[in-house]
C-alpha positions as YAML, in Angstrom:
chain: A
units: angstrom
residues:
- id: 1
  name: MET
  ca: [-4.16, -0.28, 20.37]
- id: 2
  name: THR
  ca: [-7.47, -1.05, 18.33]
- id: 3
  name: ASP
  ca: [-6.84, 2.68, 16.22]
- id: 4
  name: GLN
  ca: [-3.78, 0.79, 14.92]
- id: 5
  name: PRO
  ca: [-3.91, -0.27, 11.43]
- id: 6
  name: TYR
  ca: [-3.77, -4.61, 11.02]
- id: 7
  name: HIS
  ca: [-1.22, -3.93, 8.11]
- id: 8
  name: ILE
  ca: [-0.17, -0.95, 5.55]
- id: 9
  name: PRO
  ca: [1.12, -2.91, 2.90]
- id: 10
  name: ALA
  ca: [4.43, -2.07, 1.15]
- id: 11
  name: LEU
  ca: [5.15, -0.85, -2.32]
- id: 12
  name: PHE
  ca: [1.78, -1.22, -3.18]
- id: 13
  name: THR
  ca: [1.15, 0.00, -6.08]
- id: 14
  name: GLN
  ca: [4.86, -0.87, -7.41]
- id: 15
  name: SER
  ca: [3.94, -4.67, -6.41]
- id: 16
  name: LEU
  ca: [0.63, -4.72, -8.59]
- id: 17
  name: ASP
  ca: [2.14, -2.53, -11.58]
- id: 18
  name: ALA
  ca: [5.23, -5.98, -11.52]
- id: 19
  name: LEU
  ca: [2.15, -8.46, -12.02]
- id: 20
  name: ASN
  ca: [0.99, -6.69, -15.32]
- id: 21
  name: ILE
  ca: [-2.23, -8.29, -14.50]
- id: 22
  name: LYS
  ca: [-4.17, -8.87, -17.63]
- id: 23
  name: PRO
  ca: [-7.72, -10.33, -18.52]
- id: 24
  name: SER
  ca: [-8.70, -13.89, -17.67]
- id: 25
  name: GLY
  ca: [-5.62, -14.04, -15.39]
- id: 26
  name: VAL
  ca: [-5.22, -16.08, -12.46]
- id: 27
  name: TYR
  ca: [-3.10, -14.54, -9.95]
- id: 28
  name: VAL
  ca: [-2.15, -15.58, -6.51]
- id: 29
  name: ASP
  ca: [-1.11, -13.54, -3.11]
- id: 30
  name: CYS
  ca: [1.11, -15.50, -0.68]
- id: 31
  name: THR
  ca: [0.58, -13.22, 1.65]
- id: 32
  name: LEU
  ca: [-3.32, -11.89, 2.69]
- id: 33
  name: GLY
  ca: [-2.53, -10.20, 6.05]
- id: 34
  name: GLY
  ca: [-4.55, -7.14, 5.94]
- id: 35
  name: GLY
  ca: [-6.07, -7.65, 2.90]
- id: 36
  name: GLY
  ca: [-4.28, -4.66, 0.88]
- id: 37
  name: HIS
  ca: [-2.39, -5.70, -2.03]
- id: 38
  name: THR
  ca: [-5.48, -8.25, -2.33]
- id: 39
  name: ARG
  ca: [-7.79, -5.51, -2.67]
- id: 40
  name: GLY
  ca: [-5.37, -4.08, -5.19]
- id: 41
  name: ILE
  ca: [-5.13, -6.96, -7.24]
- id: 42
  name: LEU
  ca: [-8.97, -7.93, -7.26]
- id: 43
  name: ARG
  ca: [-9.72, -3.82, -8.31]
- id: 44
  name: ARG
  ca: [-6.87, -4.70, -11.35]
- id: 45
  name: ILE
  ca: [-8.63, -7.71, -12.04]
- id: 46
  name: ALA
  ca: [-12.07, -5.69, -12.58]
- id: 47
  name: GLU
  ca: [-10.34, -3.32, -14.51]
- id: 48
  name: ALA
  ca: [-9.20, -5.67, -16.58]
- id: 49
  name: GLY
  ca: [-12.41, -7.54, -17.28]
- id: 50
  name: GLY
  ca: [-12.07, -10.47, -15.19]
- id: 51
  name: GLY
  ca: [-9.56, -12.93, -13.89]
- id: 52
  name: ARG
  ca: [-9.25, -15.39, -10.46]
- id: 53
  name: LEU
  ca: [-7.18, -14.38, -7.89]
- id: 54
  name: LEU
  ca: [-5.97, -16.68, -4.53]
- id: 55
  name: SER
  ca: [-5.30, -15.27, -1.26]
- id: 56
  name: PHE
  ca: [-3.05, -17.28, 1.21]
- id: 57
  name: ASP
  ca: [-2.68, -17.23, 4.57]
- id: 58
  name: GLN
  ca: [-1.89, -19.37, 7.39]
- id: 59
  name: ASP
  ca: [-3.08, -17.51, 10.12]
- id: 60
  name: MET
  ca: [-6.60, -17.89, 10.78]
- id: 61
  name: ASP
  ca: [-7.11, -14.05, 12.13]
- id: 62
  name: ALA
  ca: [-6.41, -12.68, 8.51]
- id: 63
  name: ILE
  ca: [-8.70, -15.39, 6.99]
- id: 64
  name: SER
  ca: [-11.47, -14.27, 9.58]
- id: 65
  name: ARG
  ca: [-11.12, -10.48, 9.34]
- id: 66
  name: ALA
  ca: [-11.34, -11.24, 5.34]
- id: 67
  name: LEU
  ca: [-14.76, -12.71, 5.67]
- id: 68
  name: ALA
  ca: [-15.76, -10.52, 7.58]
- id: 69
  name: ASP
  ca: [-14.98, -7.62, 4.99]
- id: 70
  name: GLU
  ca: [-17.87, -7.32, 1.93]
- id: 71
  name: GLU
  ca: [-15.23, -6.21, -0.46]
- id: 72
  name: LEU
  ca: [-13.07, -9.25, 0.04]
- id: 73
  name: SER
  ca: [-16.22, -12.02, 1.00]
- id: 74
  name: GLY
  ca: [-18.21, -11.27, -2.04]
- id: 75
  name: ASN
  ca: [-16.01, -11.18, -4.89]
- id: 76
  name: SER
  ca: [-16.93, -14.10, -6.78]
- id: 77
  name: SER
  ca: [-13.14, -13.57, -8.47]
- id: 78
  name: LEU
  ca: [-11.57, -14.41, -4.72]
- id: 79
  name: THR
  ca: [-10.37, -17.68, -3.02]
- id: 80
  name: LEU
  ca: [-9.29, -17.43, 0.36]
- id: 81
  name: VAL
  ca: [-7.24, -20.54, 1.24]
- id: 82
  name: HIS
  ca: [-6.02, -20.92, 4.86]
- id: 83
  name: GLY
  ca: [-2.99, -22.56, 4.53]
- id: 84
  name: ASN
  ca: [1.11, -21.73, 4.35]
- id: 85
  name: PHE
  ca: [2.11, -20.67, 0.87]
- id: 86
  name: ARG
  ca: [5.04, -23.50, 0.48]
- id: 87
  name: PHE
  ca: [2.00, -26.11, 0.47]
- id: 88
  name: LEU
  ca: [1.08, -23.98, -2.93]
- id: 89
  name: ARG
  ca: [1.00, -26.25, -6.07]
- id: 90
  name: ASN
  ca: [-1.03, -28.73, -3.65]
- id: 91
  name: PHE
  ca: [-3.52, -25.92, -3.14]
- id: 92
  name: LEU
  ca: [-3.35, -25.10, -7.00]
- id: 93
  name: CYS
  ca: [-4.14, -28.06, -7.87]
- id: 94
  name: TYR
  ca: [-7.08, -28.18, -5.30]
- id: 95
  name: TYR
  ca: [-8.47, -25.52, -6.34]
- id: 96
  name: GLY
  ca: [-8.41, -25.70, -10.37]
- id: 97
  name: ALA
  ca: [-5.45, -23.32, -11.03]
- id: 98
  name: GLU
  ca: [-2.32, -25.39, -11.49]
- id: 99
  name: THR
  ca: [-0.69, -23.03, -13.62]
- id: 100
  name: VAL
  ca: [-1.11, -18.97, -13.03]
- id: 101
  name: ASP
  ca: [-0.02, -15.72, -14.40]
- id: 102
  name: GLY
  ca: [1.36, -13.70, -11.52]
- id: 103
  name: ILE
  ca: [2.13, -14.23, -7.60]
- id: 104
  name: LEU
  ca: [3.13, -11.82, -5.51]
- id: 105
  name: ALA
  ca: [4.51, -12.35, -1.77]
- id: 106
  name: ASP
  ca: [5.09, -9.87, 0.58]
- id: 107
  name: LEU
  ca: [6.98, -11.55, 3.49]
- id: 108
  name: GLY
  ca: [6.73, -8.63, 6.07]
- id: 109
  name: VAL
  ca: [5.34, -9.27, 9.27]
- id: 110
  name: SER
  ca: [1.50, -7.77, 9.90]
- id: 111
  name: PHE
  ca: [1.65, -4.99, 12.03]
- id: 112
  name: HIS
  ca: [-1.12, -6.66, 13.92]
- id: 113
  name: HIS
  ca: [1.58, -9.55, 15.14]
- id: 114
  name: PHE
  ca: [4.18, -6.63, 16.39]
- id: 115
  name: ASP
  ca: [1.28, -4.56, 18.05]
- id: 116
  name: ASP
  ca: [-0.44, -7.76, 19.79]
- id: 117
  name: PRO
  ca: [1.39, -8.38, 22.89]
- id: 118
  name: GLY
  ca: [-0.40, -11.68, 22.96]
- id: 119
  name: ARG
  ca: [1.36, -12.88, 19.63]
- id: 120
  name: GLY
  ca: [5.01, -12.34, 21.85]
- id: 121
  name: PHE
  ca: [5.96, -10.87, 18.58]
- id: 122
  name: SER
  ca: [8.08, -7.46, 19.43]
- id: 123
  name: PHE
  ca: [10.10, -6.66, 21.99]
- id: 124
  name: ARG
  ca: [8.24, -3.32, 23.31]
- id: 125
  name: TRP
  ca: [5.76, -6.02, 25.04]
- id: 126
  name: GLU
  ca: [7.59, -6.96, 28.32]
- id: 127
  name: ASP
  ca: [4.64, -8.71, 30.08]
- id: 128
  name: GLY
  ca: [3.89, -10.76, 26.69]
- id: 129
  name: GLU
  ca: [3.93, -14.54, 25.94]
- id: 130
  name: LEU
  ca: [6.78, -15.71, 23.86]
- id: 131
  name: ASP
  ca: [4.57, -17.11, 20.86]
- id: 132
  name: MET
  ca: [5.19, -15.90, 17.74]
- id: 133
  name: ARG
  ca: [3.65, -19.31, 15.64]
- id: 134
  name: MET
  ca: [1.95, -17.21, 12.74]
- id: 135
  name: ASN
  ca: [0.02, -20.41, 12.70]
- id: 136
  name: ARG
  ca: [-1.65, -21.22, 16.16]
- id: 137
  name: ASN
  ca: [-1.98, -24.96, 15.27]
- id: 138
  name: SER
  ca: [1.50, -24.89, 15.32]
- id: 139
  name: THR
  ca: [3.05, -26.77, 18.58]
- id: 140
  name: LEU
  ca: [6.26, -24.85, 18.33]
- id: 141
  name: SER
  ca: [6.30, -21.69, 20.08]
- id: 142
  name: ALA
  ca: [9.50, -19.65, 20.90]
- id: 143
  name: ALA
  ca: [9.00, -20.35, 24.31]
- id: 144
  name: LYS
  ca: [8.84, -24.14, 23.64]
- id: 145
  name: LEU
  ca: [12.01, -23.31, 21.61]
- id: 146
  name: LEU
  ca: [13.74, -21.81, 24.56]
- id: 147
  name: ALA
  ca: [13.20, -24.17, 27.15]
- id: 148
  name: GLU
  ca: [14.41, -26.91, 25.07]
- id: 149
  name: ALA
  ca: [16.52, -26.36, 21.96]
- id: 150
  name: SER
  ca: [20.23, -27.15, 22.85]
- id: 151
  name: PRO
  ca: [22.50, -24.36, 23.47]
- id: 152
  name: GLU
  ca: [24.19, -25.50, 20.08]
- id: 153
  name: HIS
  ca: [21.14, -24.98, 17.99]
- id: 154
  name: LEU
  ca: [20.17, -22.14, 20.01]
- id: 155
  name: ALA
  ca: [23.92, -20.18, 19.36]
- id: 156
  name: ASP
  ca: [23.03, -21.37, 15.20]
- id: 157
  name: ILE
  ca: [19.63, -19.98, 15.48]
- id: 158
  name: PHE
  ca: [20.93, -16.62, 16.35]
- id: 159
  name: TYR
  ca: [24.25, -16.71, 14.01]
- id: 160
  name: LEU
  ca: [22.39, -17.68, 10.82]
- id: 161
  name: TYR
  ca: [18.92, -16.18, 11.14]
- id: 162
  name: GLY
  ca: [19.89, -13.26, 13.78]
- id: 163
  name: GLU
  ca: [23.06, -12.43, 12.34]
- id: 164
  name: LEU
  ca: [24.46, -11.60, 15.82]
- id: 165
  name: ARG
  ca: [28.48, -12.03, 16.61]
- id: 166
  name: GLN
  ca: [27.36, -12.64, 20.53]
- id: 167
  name: ALA
  ca: [25.36, -15.51, 19.37]
- id: 168
  name: ARG
  ca: [26.93, -18.27, 21.56]
- id: 169
  name: GLN
  ca: [27.05, -15.85, 24.53]
- id: 170
  name: ILE
  ca: [23.02, -15.41, 24.27]
- id: 171
  name: ALA
  ca: [22.64, -18.87, 23.73]
- id: 172
  name: SER
  ca: [24.20, -19.47, 27.10]
- id: 173
  name: ALA
  ca: [22.49, -16.99, 29.08]
- id: 174
  name: ILE
  ca: [19.64, -18.27, 28.23]
- id: 175
  name: VAL
  ca: [20.10, -21.36, 29.13]
- id: 176
  name: LYS
  ca: [21.58, -20.79, 32.31]
- id: 177
  name: ALA
  ca: [18.24, -18.59, 32.70]
- id: 178
  name: ARG
  ca: [16.32, -21.29, 32.21]
- id: 179
  name: GLN
  ca: [17.85, -23.71, 34.86]
- id: 180
  name: HIS
  ca: [16.11, -21.38, 37.19]
- id: 181
  name: THR
  ca: [12.80, -19.67, 35.42]
- id: 182
  name: PRO
  ca: [11.25, -20.47, 32.66]
- id: 183
  name: VAL
  ca: [11.72, -17.98, 29.94]
- id: 184
  name: THR
  ca: [8.26, -17.71, 28.81]
- id: 185
  name: THR
  ca: [7.74, -14.21, 28.53]
- id: 186
  name: VAL
  ca: [9.26, -11.09, 26.62]
- id: 187
  name: ASN
  ca: [10.43, -9.60, 29.96]
- id: 188
  name: SER
  ca: [12.07, -13.01, 31.05]
- id: 189
  name: LEU
  ca: [13.88, -12.94, 27.64]
- id: 190
  name: LEU
  ca: [15.17, -9.61, 27.98]
- id: 191
  name: GLU
  ca: [16.73, -10.25, 31.48]
- id: 192
  name: ALA
  ca: [18.44, -12.75, 30.10]
- id: 193
  name: VAL
  ca: [20.04, -11.34, 27.24]
- id: 194
  name: ARG
  ca: [20.25, -7.55, 28.15]
- id: 195
  name: PRO
  ca: [24.08, -8.05, 30.08]
- id: 196
  name: LEU
  ca: [25.03, -9.29, 26.24]
- id: 197
  name: ILE
  ca: [23.80, -6.26, 24.12]
- id: 198
  name: ASN
  ca: [25.39, -3.04, 23.11]
- id: 199
  name: PRO
  ca: [23.20, -0.11, 24.86]
- id: 200
  name: ARG
  ca: [23.94, 1.99, 21.69]
- id: 201
  name: GLN
  ca: [22.54, -0.50, 19.54]
- id: 202
  name: GLU
  ca: [19.88, -2.06, 21.77]
- id: 203
  name: LYS
  ca: [16.92, -1.38, 19.35]
- id: 204
  name: LYS
  ca: [18.95, -3.11, 16.79]
- id: 205
  name: GLU
  ca: [19.97, -6.00, 18.25]
- id: 206
  name: LEU
  ca: [17.18, -7.11, 20.54]
- id: 207
  name: ALA
  ca: [15.20, -6.58, 16.82]
- id: 208
  name: GLN
  ca: [17.53, -9.16, 15.83]
- id: 209
  name: ILE
  ca: [17.08, -11.86, 18.67]
- id: 210
  name: PHE
  ca: [13.06, -11.73, 17.71]
- id: 211
  name: GLN
  ca: [13.74, -11.58, 14.38]
- id: 212
  name: ALA
  ca: [15.51, -15.17, 14.62]
- id: 213
  name: LEU
  ca: [13.50, -17.05, 16.78]
- id: 214
  name: ARG
  ca: [10.76, -16.11, 14.73]
- id: 215
  name: ILE
  ca: [12.16, -17.18, 11.48]
- id: 216
  name: GLU
  ca: [12.49, -20.65, 13.54]
- id: 217
  name: VAL
  ca: [9.25, -21.09, 15.09]
- id: 218
  name: ASN
  ca: [7.57, -20.15, 11.92]
- id: 219
  name: GLY
  ca: [10.20, -22.30, 9.28]
- id: 220
  name: GLU
  ca: [10.24, -19.41, 7.32]
- id: 221
  name: LEU
  ca: [13.24, -19.67, 5.44]
- id: 222
  name: ASP
  ca: [12.60, -23.28, 4.57]
- id: 223
  name: ALA
  ca: [8.82, -21.49, 3.39]
- id: 224
  name: LEU
  ca: [10.24, -19.33, 1.18]
- id: 225
  name: ARG
  ca: [12.47, -21.95, -0.49]
- id: 226
  name: SER
  ca: [9.31, -24.11, -1.03]
- id: 227
  name: LEU
  ca: [7.67, -21.24, -2.59]
- id: 228
  name: LEU
  ca: [10.31, -20.08, -4.61]
- id: 229
  name: ILE
  ca: [10.54, -23.69, -6.20]
- id: 230
  name: GLN
  ca: [7.14, -24.41, -6.38]
- id: 231
  name: ALA
  ca: [6.36, -20.85, -7.75]
- id: 232
  name: ARG
  ca: [8.84, -21.41, -10.88]
- id: 233
  name: ASP
  ca: [7.00, -24.49, -11.98]
- id: 234
  name: ALA
  ca: [3.25, -22.90, -11.23]
- id: 235
  name: LEU
  ca: [4.30, -20.03, -13.72]
- id: 236
  name: ARG
  ca: [3.09, -20.38, -16.90]
- id: 237
  name: PRO
  ca: [5.46, -18.27, -19.85]
- id: 238
  name: GLY
  ca: [5.35, -14.69, -19.66]
- id: 239
  name: GLY
  ca: [4.08, -14.84, -16.06]
- id: 240
  name: ARG
  ca: [5.33, -12.48, -13.23]
- id: 241
  name: LEU
  ca: [6.53, -13.26, -9.56]
- id: 242
  name: ALA
  ca: [6.50, -10.55, -7.22]
- id: 243
  name: ILE
  ca: [8.62, -11.01, -3.66]
- id: 244
  name: ILE
  ca: [9.67, -8.43, -0.80]
- id: 245
  name: THR
  ca: [11.58, -8.87, 1.36]
- id: 246
  name: TYR
  ca: [12.60, -7.39, 4.67]
- id: 247
  name: HIS
  ca: [16.49, -8.67, 5.44]
- id: 248
  name: SER
  ca: [19.36, -9.81, 4.10]
- id: 249
  name: LEU
  ca: [18.33, -14.07, 3.82]
- id: 250
  name: GLU
  ca: [15.23, -13.83, 2.21]
- id: 251
  name: ASP
  ca: [16.79, -11.23, 0.10]
- id: 252
  name: ARG
  ca: [20.09, -13.02, -1.33]
- id: 253
  name: LEU
  ca: [17.70, -16.32, -1.39]
- id: 254
  name: VAL
  ca: [15.59, -14.62, -4.12]
- id: 255
  name: LYS
  ca: [17.88, -12.90, -5.92]
- id: 256
  name: ASN
  ca: [20.27, -16.08, -6.83]
- id: 257
  name: PHE
  ca: [16.73, -17.66, -7.28]
- id: 258
  name: PHE
  ca: [15.89, -15.48, -9.67]
- id: 259
  name: ARG
  ca: [19.42, -15.31, -11.41]
- id: 260
  name: THR
  ca: [19.81, -19.21, -11.36]
- id: 261
  name: GLY
  ca: [16.44, -20.65, -11.01]
- id: 262
  name: ASN
  ca: [17.97, -23.20, -8.19]
- id: 263
  name: LEU
  ca: [17.83, -22.75, -4.55]
- id: 264
  name: GLU
  ca: [21.92, -23.11, -4.72]
- id: 265
  name: GLY
  ca: [22.72, -20.03, -6.85]
- id: 266
  name: LYS
  ca: [24.38, -21.85, -9.48]
- id: 267
  name: GLU
  ca: [24.56, -20.41, -12.51]
- id: 268
  name: GLU
  ca: [24.04, -22.87, -15.59]
- id: 269
  name: LYS
  ca: [24.96, -22.30, -19.27]
- id: 270
  name: ASP
  ca: [24.18, -23.74, -22.64]
- id: 271
  name: PHE
  ca: [27.00, -24.66, -25.21]
- id: 272
  name: PHE
  ca: [26.40, -20.79, -26.24]
- id: 273
  name: GLY
  ca: [27.15, -19.17, -23.00]
- id: 274
  name: ARG
  ca: [23.38, -18.22, -22.24]
- id: 275
  name: ASN
  ca: [22.03, -18.25, -18.97]
- id: 276
  name: LEU
  ca: [19.68, -21.86, -18.43]
- id: 277
  name: SER
  ca: [17.30, -19.97, -15.82]
- id: 278
  name: PRO
  ca: [13.90, -19.77, -16.35]
- id: 279
  name: PHE
  ca: [13.62, -16.60, -15.73]
- id: 280
  name: ARG
  ca: [14.02, -12.88, -17.74]
- id: 281
  name: LEU
  ca: [14.93, -10.11, -14.47]
- id: 282
  name: LEU
  ca: [12.76, -7.21, -14.46]
- id: 283
  name: THR
  ca: [14.98, -5.62, -11.55]
- id: 284
  name: SER
  ca: [18.29, -5.26, -11.99]
- id: 285
  name: LYS
  ca: [18.62, -3.81, -8.44]
- id: 286
  name: PRO
  ca: [15.66, -4.22, -5.72]
- id: 287
  name: ILE
  ca: [12.78, -1.91, -6.08]
- id: 288
  name: VAL
  ca: [12.44, 0.22, -2.56]
- id: 289
  name: PRO
  ca: [10.35, 2.71, -1.03]
- id: 290
  name: ASP
  ca: [10.91, 6.56, -1.60]
- id: 291
  name: ALA
  ca: [11.30, 9.00, 1.06]
- id: 292
  name: GLU
  ca: [7.27, 9.78, 0.67]
- id: 293
  name: GLU
  ca: [6.30, 5.96, 1.93]
- id: 294
  name: THR
  ca: [8.56, 5.80, 3.98]
- id: 295
  name: GLU
  ca: [7.96, 8.62, 5.98]
- id: 296
  name: ARG
  ca: [3.93, 7.63, 5.69]
- id: 297
  name: ASN
  ca: [4.93, 4.15, 6.69]
- id: 298
  name: PRO
  ca: [8.24, 3.80, 8.75]
- id: 299
  name: ARG
  ca: [7.49, -0.11, 8.59]
- id: 300
  name: SER
  ca: [8.35, -0.08, 5.00]
- id: 301
  name: ARG
  ca: [11.90, 1.21, 5.07]
- id: 302
  name: SER
  ca: [13.55, -1.81, 4.92]
- id: 303
  name: ALA
  ca: [11.34, -3.48, 1.89]
- id: 304
  name: LYS
  ca: [13.06, -4.86, -0.82]
- id: 305
  name: LEU
  ca: [10.91, -5.39, -4.15]
- id: 306
  name: ARG
  ca: [12.05, -8.21, -6.57]
- id: 307
  name: VAL
  ca: [10.54, -9.04, -9.75]
- id: 308
  name: ALA
  ca: [11.10, -12.02, -12.53]
- id: 309
  name: GLU
  ca: [9.02, -13.13, -15.76]
- id: 310
  name: LYS
  ca: [9.01, -16.67, -16.48]
- id: 311
  name: LYS
  ca: [10.76, -16.95, -20.36]
- id: 312
  name: THR
  ca: [8.82, -17.76, -22.86]
- id: 313
  name: ASP
  ca: [9.71, -20.95, -25.60]
- id: 314
  name: ASP
  ca: [10.83, -18.53, -28.37]
...
């Protein structure tokens, strides 16, 4: 496990190109992770002749790794922010960067999280604890959620975030199992839900269950909604917003927001029928990894990059 990379960034060159980095610009990497995109942005800032980057991560492990990395910790252009990107505007104001020229968010989970049995993100580690917290200071773990949530709440989680048709049955099985033994480990969860899983789609459906729990534990969709609204207001005219999503719930939200400028996806037009969205779409269809990238990094296969530019006044 020590030979596994902390994370390999998806759509690396495409996402850096999307930011259109210019001299003295101010940029944000909302998801530091293993530091791949952050390193790339810093190098382009240097090539442009200077600028500034603020890199966020709510996981202190990622911040600690960056602080121990000479290329990152020794770079005067970089500000590391230990915090959730849902508080983007507060942190930008705190660090004296109220408006910015580009924002990148890679919404994927770091390889480190999937590959560490102690984090509970993957069904591969049957002896692992059901944690799933990105922020270890959070009080809600997957085990706590499974112990306390009502059958109705669990069913909603699996249906809305896992898009599982058998959501109610899965919820009922977990509630029944926890009456006898706490569902606190990956193995105990698997034992409860496996009878309801299609053997021919086992990996897919188990991944959907774990995705649903992870989204709920970390409030991922609410955080994304907050990011979109705050990014819209923080971007300078001509600034770029680039977001890499990994499942349809995220992608649909980003697509509709870029198109309309609001979370409801409601298109508003002026008297002349012109779209009033503050964004100009730079990707009519999402950018996806090519065959070479997916072969090199299979975990990138579901990545989708969408890019929008904030309209200027003229």
